[in-house]
Biotite code that builds the C-alpha atoms (Angstrom):
import biotite.structure as struc

atoms = struc.array([
    struc.Atom([-163.998, -52.968, 52.712], chain_id="A", res_id=1, res_name="MET", atom_name="CA", element="C"),
    struc.Atom([-161.518, -50.301, 53.627], chain_id="A", res_id=2, res_name="ASP", atom_name="CA", element="C"),
    struc.Atom([-162.236, -46.948, 51.847], chain_id="A", res_id=3, res_name="PRO", atom_name="CA", element="C"),
    struc.Atom([-158.630, -45.787, 52.208], chain_id="A", res_id=4, res_name="ILE", atom_name="CA", element="C"),
    struc.Atom([-156.108, -48.188, 50.710], chain_id="A", res_id=5, res_name="ASN", atom_name="CA", element="C"),
    struc.Atom([-152.718, -47.208, 52.142], chain_id="A", res_id=6, res_name="SER", atom_name="CA", element="C"),
    struc.Atom([-150.798, -49.690, 49.980], chain_id="A", res_id=7, res_name="SER", atom_name="CA", element="C"),
    struc.Atom([-151.458, -47.716, 46.762], chain_id="A", res_id=8, res_name="THR", atom_name="CA", element="C"),
    struc.Atom([-150.652, -44.271, 48.202], chain_id="A", res_id=9, res_name="ASP", atom_name="CA", element="C"),
    struc.Atom([-147.156, -43.117, 47.275], chain_id="A", res_id=10, res_name="PRO", atom_name="CA", element="C"),
    struc.Atom([-144.833, -42.535, 50.229], chain_id="A", res_id=11, res_name="PRO", atom_name="CA", element="C"),
    struc.Atom([-144.109, -39.043, 51.474], chain_id="A", res_id=12, res_name="LEU", atom_name="CA", element="C"),
    struc.Atom([-140.760, -37.443, 50.679], chain_id="A", res_id=13, res_name="CYS", atom_name="CA", element="C"),
    struc.Atom([-137.854, -38.829, 52.704], chain_id="A", res_id=14, res_name="ALA", atom_name="CA", element="C"),
    struc.Atom([-136.722, -35.293, 53.602], chain_id="A", res_id=15, res_name="LYS", atom_name="CA", element="C"),
    struc.Atom([-140.144, -34.532, 55.044], chain_id="A", res_id=16, res_name="GLY", atom_name="CA", element="C"),
    struc.Atom([-141.015, -31.597, 52.794], chain_id="A", res_id=17, res_name="CYS", atom_name="CA", element="C"),
    struc.Atom([-144.657, -32.728, 52.546], chain_id="A", res_id=18, res_name="GLY", atom_name="CA", element="C"),
    struc.Atom([-144.743, -33.789, 48.908], chain_id="A", res_id=19, res_name="PHE", atom_name="CA", element="C"),
    struc.Atom([-145.052, -37.346, 47.684], chain_id="A", res_id=20, res_name="PHE", atom_name="CA", element="C"),
    struc.Atom([-141.906, -39.239, 46.816], chain_id="A", res_id=21, res_name="GLY", atom_name="CA", element="C"),
    struc.Atom([-141.322, -42.022, 44.359], chain_id="A", res_id=22, res_name="SER", atom_name="CA", element="C"),
    struc.Atom([-139.366, -45.265, 44.730], chain_id="A", res_id=23, res_name="PRO", atom_name="CA", element="C"),
    struc.Atom([-137.365, -44.449, 41.565], chain_id="A", res_id=24, res_name="GLU", atom_name="CA", element="C"),
    struc.Atom([-136.075, -41.298, 43.284], chain_id="A", res_id=25, res_name="ASN", atom_name="CA", element="C"),
    struc.Atom([-135.174, -43.017, 46.582], chain_id="A", res_id=26, res_name="LYS", atom_name="CA", element="C"),
    struc.Atom([-138.489, -41.842, 48.106], chain_id="A", res_id=27, res_name="ASN", atom_name="CA", element="C"),
    struc.Atom([-137.602, -38.175, 47.465], chain_id="A", res_id=28, res_name="PHE", atom_name="CA", element="C"),
    struc.Atom([-139.892, -35.722, 45.708], chain_id="A", res_id=29, res_name="CYS", atom_name="CA", element="C"),
    struc.Atom([-138.577, -34.337, 42.422], chain_id="A", res_id=30, res_name="SER", atom_name="CA", element="C"),
    struc.Atom([-137.155, -31.172, 43.961], chain_id="A", res_id=31, res_name="ARG", atom_name="CA", element="C"),
    struc.Atom([-135.422, -32.916, 46.862], chain_id="A", res_id=32, res_name="CYS", atom_name="CA", element="C"),
    struc.Atom([-134.080, -35.599, 44.519], chain_id="A", res_id=33, res_name="TYR", atom_name="CA", element="C"),
    struc.Atom([-132.552, -32.946, 42.243], chain_id="A", res_id=34, res_name="ASN", atom_name="CA", element="C"),
    struc.Atom([-130.880, -31.338, 45.267], chain_id="A", res_id=35, res_name="ASP", atom_name="CA", element="C"),
    struc.Atom([-129.644, -34.746, 46.438], chain_id="A", res_id=36, res_name="TYR", atom_name="CA", element="C"),
    struc.Atom([-128.374, -35.635, 42.962], chain_id="A", res_id=37, res_name="PHE", atom_name="CA", element="C"),
    struc.Atom([-126.454, -32.358, 42.611], chain_id="A", res_id=38, res_name="ILE", atom_name="CA", element="C"),
    struc.Atom([-124.877, -32.851, 46.046], chain_id="A", res_id=39, res_name="GLU", atom_name="CA", element="C"),
    struc.Atom([-123.793, -36.355, 45.021], chain_id="A", res_id=40, res_name="GLU", atom_name="CA", element="C"),
    struc.Atom([-122.237, -35.053, 41.792], chain_id="A", res_id=41, res_name="LEU", atom_name="CA", element="C"),
    struc.Atom([-120.330, -32.370, 43.658], chain_id="A", res_id=42, res_name="ILE", atom_name="CA", element="C"),
    struc.Atom([-119.193, -34.730, 46.411], chain_id="A", res_id=43, res_name="ALA", atom_name="CA", element="C"),
    struc.Atom([-118.069, -37.501, 44.018], chain_id="A", res_id=44, res_name="GLU", atom_name="CA", element="C"),
    struc.Atom([-115.109, -35.679, 42.353], chain_id="A", res_id=45, res_name="PRO", atom_name="CA", element="C"),
    struc.Atom([-113.924, -34.319, 45.695], chain_id="A", res_id=46, res_name="SER", atom_name="CA", element="C"),
    struc.Atom([-113.897, -37.867, 47.096], chain_id="A", res_id=47, res_name="LYS", atom_name="CA", element="C"),
    struc.Atom([-111.799, -39.055, 44.169], chain_id="A", res_id=48, res_name="LYS", atom_name="CA", element="C"),
    struc.Atom([-109.354, -36.171, 44.580], chain_id="A", res_id=49, res_name="LEU", atom_name="CA", element="C"),
    struc.Atom([-109.065, -36.726, 48.332], chain_id="A", res_id=50, res_name="SER", atom_name="CA", element="C"),
    struc.Atom([-108.366, -40.425, 47.756], chain_id="A", res_id=51, res_name="GLU", atom_name="CA", element="C"),
    struc.Atom([-105.659, -39.588, 45.231], chain_id="A", res_id=52, res_name="LEU", atom_name="CA", element="C"),
    struc.Atom([-104.041, -36.986, 47.448], chain_id="A", res_id=53, res_name="ILE", atom_name="CA", element="C"),
    struc.Atom([-104.325, -38.755, 50.822], chain_id="A", res_id=54, res_name="VAL", atom_name="CA", element="C"),
    struc.Atom([-103.583, -42.308, 49.731], chain_id="A", res_id=55, res_name="THR", atom_name="CA", element="C"),
    struc.Atom([-99.863, -42.677, 48.989], chain_id="A", res_id=56, res_name="PRO", atom_name="CA", element="C"),
    struc.Atom([-99.140, -45.185, 46.277], chain_id="A", res_id=57, res_name="SER", atom_name="CA", element="C"),
    struc.Atom([-96.116, -47.408, 45.847], chain_id="A", res_id=58, res_name="ALA", atom_name="CA", element="C"),
    struc.Atom([-95.378, -45.866, 42.465], chain_id="A", res_id=59, res_name="ASP", atom_name="CA", element="C"),
    struc.Atom([-94.885, -42.107, 42.905], chain_id="A", res_id=60, res_name="ASP", atom_name="CA", element="C"),
    struc.Atom([-94.398, -41.681, 39.149], chain_id="A", res_id=61, res_name="HIS", atom_name="CA", element="C"),
    struc.Atom([-98.048, -42.465, 38.424], chain_id="A", res_id=62, res_name="SER", atom_name="CA", element="C"),
    struc.Atom([-99.250, -39.726, 40.800], chain_id="A", res_id=63, res_name="THR", atom_name="CA", element="C"),
    struc.Atom([-96.860, -37.255, 39.165], chain_id="A", res_id=64, res_name="ASP", atom_name="CA", element="C"),
    struc.Atom([-98.313, -38.104, 35.766], chain_id="A", res_id=65, res_name="VAL", atom_name="CA", element="C"),
    struc.Atom([-101.835, -37.698, 37.150], chain_id="A", res_id=66, res_name="LEU", atom_name="CA", element="C"),
    struc.Atom([-101.075, -34.258, 38.589], chain_id="A", res_id=67, res_name="THR", atom_name="CA", element="C"),
    struc.Atom([-99.441, -33.200, 35.312], chain_id="A", res_id=68, res_name="GLU", atom_name="CA", element="C"),
    struc.Atom([-102.520, -34.336, 33.372], chain_id="A", res_id=69, res_name="GLU", atom_name="CA", element="C"),
    struc.Atom([-104.889, -32.402, 35.640], chain_id="A", res_id=70, res_name="THR", atom_name="CA", element="C"),
    struc.Atom([-102.691, -29.315, 35.481], chain_id="A", res_id=71, res_name="ALA", atom_name="CA", element="C"),
    struc.Atom([-102.524, -29.454, 31.685], chain_id="A", res_id=72, res_name="SER", atom_name="CA", element="C"),
    struc.Atom([-106.289, -29.946, 31.507], chain_id="A", res_id=73, res_name="ALA", atom_name="CA", element="C"),
    struc.Atom([-106.926, -26.829, 33.584], chain_id="A", res_id=74, res_name="THR", atom_name="CA", element="C"),
    struc.Atom([-104.507, -24.718, 31.543], chain_id="A", res_id=75, res_name="THR", atom_name="CA", element="C"),
    struc.Atom([-105.980, -25.911, 28.257], chain_id="A", res_id=76, res_name="SER", atom_name="CA", element="C"),
    struc.Atom([-109.477, -25.093, 29.506], chain_id="A", res_id=77, res_name="ALA", atom_name="CA", element="C"),
    struc.Atom([-108.346, -21.587, 30.426], chain_id="A", res_id=78, res_name="ALA", atom_name="CA", element="C"),
    struc.Atom([-106.612, -21.116, 27.078], chain_id="A", res_id=79, res_name="ALA", atom_name="CA", element="C"),
    struc.Atom([-109.605, -22.357, 25.081], chain_id="A", res_id=80, res_name="SER", atom_name="CA", element="C"),
    struc.Atom([-111.843, -19.497, 26.271], chain_id="A", res_id=81, res_name="THR", atom_name="CA", element="C"),
    struc.Atom([-110.929, -16.578, 23.995], chain_id="A", res_id=82, res_name="PRO", atom_name="CA", element="C"),
    struc.Atom([-111.166, -12.986, 25.163], chain_id="A", res_id=83, res_name="ALA", atom_name="CA", element="C"),
    struc.Atom([-114.247, -11.161, 23.930], chain_id="A", res_id=84, res_name="VAL", atom_name="CA", element="C"),
    struc.Atom([-113.277, -8.658, 21.266], chain_id="A", res_id=85, res_name="LYS", atom_name="CA", element="C"),
    struc.Atom([-115.969, -6.021, 21.185], chain_id="A", res_id=86, res_name="ASN", atom_name="CA", element="C"),
    struc.Atom([-113.869, -2.902, 20.533], chain_id="A", res_id=87, res_name="ARG", atom_name="CA", element="C"),
    struc.Atom([-112.128, -1.592, 17.439], chain_id="A", res_id=88, res_name="CYS", atom_name="CA", element="C"),
    struc.Atom([-108.353, -1.983, 17.604], chain_id="A", res_id=89, res_name="GLU", atom_name="CA", element="C"),
    struc.Atom([-107.760, 1.480, 16.110], chain_id="A", res_id=90, res_name="CYS", atom_name="CA", element="C"),
    struc.Atom([-110.274, 3.797, 17.757], chain_id="A", res_id=91, res_name="CYS", atom_name="CA", element="C"),
    struc.Atom([-111.456, 1.594, 20.678], chain_id="A", res_id=92, res_name="THR", atom_name="CA", element="C"),
    struc.Atom([-115.050, 2.187, 19.631], chain_id="A", res_id=93, res_name="LYS", atom_name="CA", element="C"),
    struc.Atom([-117.515, -0.492, 20.744], chain_id="A", res_id=94, res_name="LYS", atom_name="CA", element="C"),
    struc.Atom([-118.442, -2.603, 17.738], chain_id="A", res_id=95, res_name="VAL", atom_name="CA", element="C"),
    struc.Atom([-120.988, -4.986, 19.277], chain_id="A", res_id=96, res_name="GLY", atom_name="CA", element="C"),
    struc.Atom([-122.319, -7.554, 16.823], chain_id="A", res_id=97, res_name="LEU", atom_name="CA", element="C"),
    struc.Atom([-121.289, -5.519, 13.786], chain_id="A", res_id=98, res_name="MET", atom_name="CA", element="C"),
    struc.Atom([-117.555, -5.894, 14.344], chain_id="A", res_id=99, res_name="GLY", atom_name="CA", element="C"),
    struc.Atom([-115.422, -6.898, 11.369], chain_id="A", res_id=100, res_name="PHE", atom_name="CA", element="C"),
    struc.Atom([-112.780, -9.569, 11.929], chain_id="A", res_id=101, res_name="ASN", atom_name="CA", element="C"),
    struc.Atom([-109.682, -9.153, 9.805], chain_id="A", res_id=102, res_name="CYS", atom_name="CA", element="C"),
    struc.Atom([-107.356, -11.947, 8.733], chain_id="A", res_id=103, res_name="ARG", atom_name="CA", element="C"),
    struc.Atom([-104.704, -10.448, 10.987], chain_id="A", res_id=104, res_name="CYS", atom_name="CA", element="C"),
    struc.Atom([-106.884, -11.566, 13.927], chain_id="A", res_id=105, res_name="GLY", atom_name="CA", element="C"),
    struc.Atom([-108.112, -8.172, 15.120], chain_id="A", res_id=106, res_name="LYS", atom_name="CA", element="C"),
    struc.Atom([-111.613, -6.691, 15.269], chain_id="A", res_id=107, res_name="THR", atom_name="CA", element="C"),
    struc.Atom([-112.459, -3.355, 13.677], chain_id="A", res_id=108, res_name="PHE", atom_name="CA", element="C"),
    struc.Atom([-115.370, -0.953, 13.290], chain_id="A", res_id=109, res_name="CYS", atom_name="CA", element="C"),
    struc.Atom([-116.943, 0.104, 9.970], chain_id="A", res_id=110, res_name="ARG", atom_name="CA", element="C"),
    struc.Atom([-114.440, 2.893, 9.432], chain_id="A", res_id=111, res_name="ALA", atom_name="CA", element="C"),
    struc.Atom([-111.341, 0.710, 9.935], chain_id="A", res_id=112, res_name="HIS", atom_name="CA", element="C"),
    struc.Atom([-112.495, -2.589, 8.439], chain_id="A", res_id=113, res_name="ARG", atom_name="CA", element="C"),
    struc.Atom([-110.386, -2.412, 5.264], chain_id="A", res_id=114, res_name="TYR", atom_name="CA", element="C"),
    struc.Atom([-106.702, -3.430, 5.418], chain_id="A", res_id=115, res_name="PRO", atom_name="CA", element="C"),
    struc.Atom([-105.452, -0.062, 4.134], chain_id="A", res_id=116, res_name="LYS", atom_name="CA", element="C"),
    struc.Atom([-107.412, 1.766, 6.867], chain_id="A", res_id=117, res_name="ASP", atom_name="CA", element="C"),
    struc.Atom([-105.843, -0.088, 9.792], chain_id="A", res_id=118, res_name="HIS", atom_name="CA", element="C"),
    struc.Atom([-102.359, -0.770, 8.380], chain_id="A", res_id=119, res_name="SER", atom_name="CA", element="C"),
    struc.Atom([-102.855, -4.519, 8.245], chain_id="A", res_id=120, res_name="CYS", atom_name="CA", element="C"),
    struc.Atom([-99.726, -6.661, 8.502], chain_id="A", res_id=121, res_name="THR", atom_name="CA", element="C"),
    struc.Atom([-101.311, -9.744, 6.938], chain_id="A", res_id=122, res_name="PHE", atom_name="CA", element="C"),
    struc.Atom([-99.766, -10.792, 3.594], chain_id="A", res_id=123, res_name="ASP", atom_name="CA", element="C"),
    struc.Atom([-102.787, -11.169, 1.311], chain_id="A", res_id=124, res_name="PHE", atom_name="CA", element="C"),
    struc.Atom([-100.698, -11.482, -1.863], chain_id="A", res_id=125, res_name="LYS", atom_name="CA", element="C"),
    struc.Atom([-98.801, -14.587, -0.737], chain_id="A", res_id=126, res_name="THR", atom_name="CA", element="C"),
    struc.Atom([-101.984, -16.218, 0.547], chain_id="A", res_id=127, res_name="LEU", atom_name="CA", element="C"),
    struc.Atom([-103.768, -15.630, -2.760], chain_id="A", res_id=128, res_name="ASP", atom_name="CA", element="C"),
    struc.Atom([-100.799, -16.969, -4.729], chain_id="A", res_id=129, res_name="GLN", atom_name="CA", element="C"),
    struc.Atom([-100.815, -20.139, -2.642], chain_id="A", res_id=130, res_name="GLN", atom_name="CA", element="C"),
    struc.Atom([-104.572, -20.554, -3.105], chain_id="A", res_id=131, res_name="ASN", atom_name="CA", element="C"),
    struc.Atom([-104.265, -20.145, -6.876], chain_id="A", res_id=132, res_name="LEU", atom_name="CA", element="C"),
    struc.Atom([-101.434, -22.679, -7.009], chain_id="A", res_id=133, res_name="ALA", atom_name="CA", element="C"),
    struc.Atom([-103.587, -25.213, -5.132], chain_id="A", res_id=134, res_name="LYS", atom_name="CA", element="C"),
    struc.Atom([-106.686, -24.596, -7.222], chain_id="A", res_id=135, res_name="GLN", atom_name="CA", element="C"),
    struc.Atom([-104.907, -24.564, -10.593], chain_id="A", res_id=136, res_name="ASN", atom_name="CA", element="C"),
    struc.Atom([-102.215, -27.235, -10.748], chain_id="A", res_id=137, res_name="PRO", atom_name="CA", element="C"),
    struc.Atom([-99.536, -26.843, -13.375], chain_id="A", res_id=138, res_name="LEU", atom_name="CA", element="C"),
    struc.Atom([-100.300, -28.755, -16.557], chain_id="A", res_id=139, res_name="VAL", atom_name="CA", element="C"),
    struc.Atom([-97.051, -29.820, -18.206], chain_id="A", res_id=140, res_name="ALA", atom_name="CA", element="C"),
    struc.Atom([-96.738, -31.333, -21.637], chain_id="A", res_id=141, res_name="GLY", atom_name="CA", element="C"),
    struc.Atom([-95.187, -34.718, -22.328], chain_id="A", res_id=142, res_name="ASP", atom_name="CA", element="C"),
    struc.Atom([-91.397, -34.510, -22.156], chain_id="A", res_id=143, res_name="LYS", atom_name="CA", element="C"),
    struc.Atom([-90.884, -37.041, -24.908], chain_id="A", res_id=144, res_name="LEU", atom_name="CA", element="C"),
    struc.Atom([-92.004, -35.368, -28.117], chain_id="A", res_id=145, res_name="GLY", atom_name="CA", element="C"),
    struc.Atom([-91.293, -38.415, -30.284], chain_id="A", res_id=146, res_name="SER", atom_name="CA", element="C"),
    struc.Atom([-94.042, -40.509, -28.750], chain_id="A", res_id=147, res_name="ARG", atom_name="CA", element="C"),
    struc.Atom([-96.981, -41.493, -30.851], chain_id="A", res_id=148, res_name="ILE", atom_name="CA", element="C"),
])
């Protein structure tokens, strides 16, 4: 009987860091596998881009469409991140979490939060009239008065 059974011992890490690896992680330990996985994720998109750029295709129109799609995706990602508004538009005082957003799209402090205090250009009257018209539809009587 052999006191040490080498068949049940897990293999050491493939990178040689000294920890035990697992077959599910390609014989890497958890830390080395995470590093390997991140490197693979980073290398994968660059491989795809290099194949698209280096390999000329017979149809140049499809590559133009692809470059336009990637360019539009990058511009939309840049446009989707709004600028942080943490200062009052009137007095440039830092408002922090207590800033008041007006319907005109600007941020104000406590002193300038009301529309009359910051000369708001938003038309509240027209908006309220439209909301009332939607909420209270016009009820008209029957046009034929002789109906029974």
